[in-house]
C-alpha positions in Angstrom: 30.0 -21.7 -0.1 27.2 -19.5 -1.4 24.1 -18.7 0.7 20.9 -20.1 -0.7 17.2 -19.3 -0.1 14.8 -22.3 0.5 11.3 -21.5 -0.9 10.0 -24.7 0.7 11.2 -23.7 4.2 9.8 -20.2 3.7 6.4 -21.5 2.7 6.3 -24.1 5.6 6.5 -21.2 8.1 3.0 -20.1 7.1 0.7 -23.0 8.1 -2.9 -22.5 6.9 -2.0 -19.6 4.6 -2.6 -19.3 0.9 0.9 -20.0 -0.3 -0.1 -19.8 -4.0 -1.5 -16.3 -4.1 -0.9 -13.8 -6.9 -0.1 -16.6 -9.4 2.2 -18.5 -7.0 4.4 -15.4 -6.3 2.9 -14.6 -2.8 1.6 -15.9 0.5 -1.6 -14.4 1.9 -2.5 -14.8 5.5 -4.6 -13.3 8.3 -3.1 -12.0 11.6 -5.0 -10.2 14.3 -8.1 -10.1 12.1 -6.1 -8.2 9.3 -5.0 -9.5 5.9 -1.4 -9.5 4.8 0.6 -10.6 1.8 4.3 -11.4 1.6 5.9 -12.0 -1.8 8.1 -15.1 -2.1 11.7 -14.2 -2.8 12.8 -15.2 -6.2 9.3 -15.7 -7.6 8.7 -12.2 -9.1 11.6 -10.0 -10.4 9.7 -6.9 -9.4 8.7 -7.8 -5.9 10.6 -10.0 -3.6 13.9 -10.8 -5.2 17.1 -12.8 -4.8 20.5 -11.7 -6.0 24.0 -13.1 -5.5 26.6 -10.5 -4.7 30.4 -10.7 -4.1 30.5 -14.3 -5.3 28.8 -15.9 -2.2 26.6 -13.2 -0.6 22.8 -13.3 -1.0 20.7 -10.2 -1.1 17.0 -10.8 -0.4 14.4 -8.1 -1.0 11.2 -9.0 0.9 8.1 -7.1 -0.3 5.0 -7.1 2.0 1.5 -5.6 2.0 -1.1 -5.0 4.6 -4.2 -5.6 2.4 -6.8 -3.0 3.0 -10.2 -3.4 1.3 -11.5 -0.2 -0.2 -8.3 1.7 0.2 -4.6 1.8 -0.7 -2.6 -1.1 0.8 0.3 -0.3 3.3 3.6 -1.6 1.8 7.0 -2.6 3.0 10.3 -3.6 1.5 12.9 -5.3 3.7 16.5 -5.6 2.4 18.5 -8.4 3.8 22.1 -9.3 3.0 23.6 -12.7 4.0 27.2 -13.8 3.9 28.2 -17.1 2.2 27.5 -19.0 5.4 23.9 -17.7 5.6 24.6 -15.2 8.4 22.6 -12.0 8.2 25.1 -9.1 7.9 23.0 -6.2 6.7 19.3 -5.1 7.1 17.2 -2.1 6.2 13.5 -1.3 5.6 11.3 1.0 3.6 7.6 1.2 4.3 4.6 3.3 3.3 1.6 3.5 5.5 -1.4 4.9 3.6 -3.7 7.7 4.9 -7.3 8.2 4.0 -9.5 5.8 2.2 -11.1 5.1 -1.2 -14.1 7.0 0.1 -12.6 10.4 -0.8 -13.8 12.7 -3.5 -10.8 13.2 -5.8 -9.7 16.8 -6.4 -10.5 16.6 -10.1 -14.3 16.1 -9.5 -15.0 19.5 -7.9 -12.6 21.2 -10.4 -14.6 19.7 -13.3 -17.9 20.7 -11.7 -16.6 24.2 -11.0 -15.7 24.7 -14.7 -19.1 23.5 -15.8 -21.0 25.7 -13.4 -18.8 28.7 -14.3 -19.4 28.1 -18.0 -23.2 27.9 -17.5 -23.0 31.1 -15.4 -21.1 32.9 -18.1 -23.5 31.7 -20.9 -26.5 33.0 -18.9 -24.9 36.3 -18.0 -26.3 38.2 -20.9 -29.9 37.2 -20.2 -29.6 37.7 -16.4 -27.6 40.9 -16.3 -24.7 39.1 -14.7 -26.7 37.6 -11.9 -26.1 34.0 -13.2 -22.3 34.6 -12.8 -22.7 35.6 -9.1 -25.0 32.5 -8.5 -22.4 30.3 -10.3 -19.7 31.5 -8.0 -21.9 30.7 -5.0 -22.6 27.2 -6.4 -18.8 26.7 -7.0 -18.1 27.7 -3.4 -20.8 25.3 -2.1 -19.4 22.4 -4.2 -15.9 23.0 -2.9 -17.1 23.3 0.7 -19.2 20.1 0.4 -16.2 18.1 -1.1 -13.8 19.4 1.6 -16.2 18.7 4.4 -17.0 15.2 3.1 -13.3 14.3 2.7 -12.5 15.5 6.2 -15.3 13.5 7.7 -14.4 10.4 5.8 -10.7 10.7 6.8 -11.8 10.8 10.5 -14.2 7.9 10.1 -11.5 5.8 8.3 -9.2 6.3 11.2 -11.9 5.2 13.7 -12.9 2.2 11.5 -9.3 1.0 10.8 -9.0 -2.7 11.6 -5.8 -2.5 13.7 -3.8 -3.8 10.8 -1.7 -0.7 10.5 -0.6 -1.0 14.1 0.1 -4.7 13.6 2.0 -4.3 10.3 5.4 -3.4 11.8 5.2 -6.7 13.8 4.3 -8.6 10.7 7.3 -7.0 8.9 9.6 -8.3 11.6 8.0 -11.8 11.7 8.4 -12.1 7.9 12.0 -10.9 8.0 12.8 -13.6 10.6 11.0 -16.2 8.5 13.1 -15.2 5.4 16.3 -15.3 7.6 15.5 -18.9 8.7 15.0 -19.8 5.1 18.6 -18.9 4.1 21.5 -21.3 4.7 25.1 -21.4 3.6 
């Protein structure tokens, strides 16, 4: 007997959720005022997958996201192995919790500004007896200081303003793992 995954059972465990998200490959739902997505095993060969091993074992990879507006989503992959009778025999997790937010000044912006200011300072050096180069270096230091300070402040504000979804995400990972397990039978 080979273990099988029931998509219908899996979807039925998410009442009121959007079970056709991402072109029918995912389920999106809200828990504790945060948005989450779990990819349906077997619907996308790059996300949640199903694979038969050793003739009757079923390996389920369950991909999940904590959807964060204006920032990088938190992500988890859960790896489940079931024997031919549908009994869970192996389990492991990988997950990434994002830091910061989209409200950061990327490192390339101050570098590009620095190059432009230094170039203008060098061009004006002959006319200003080198004073423009000194001023350019002060402007470069000010740009870098502003960007560093802005990013530090926004990181602190992002942590204060986080919706609690990061704290709830490990519980969602476990709930979804259990729902996937209930959806496997031998």
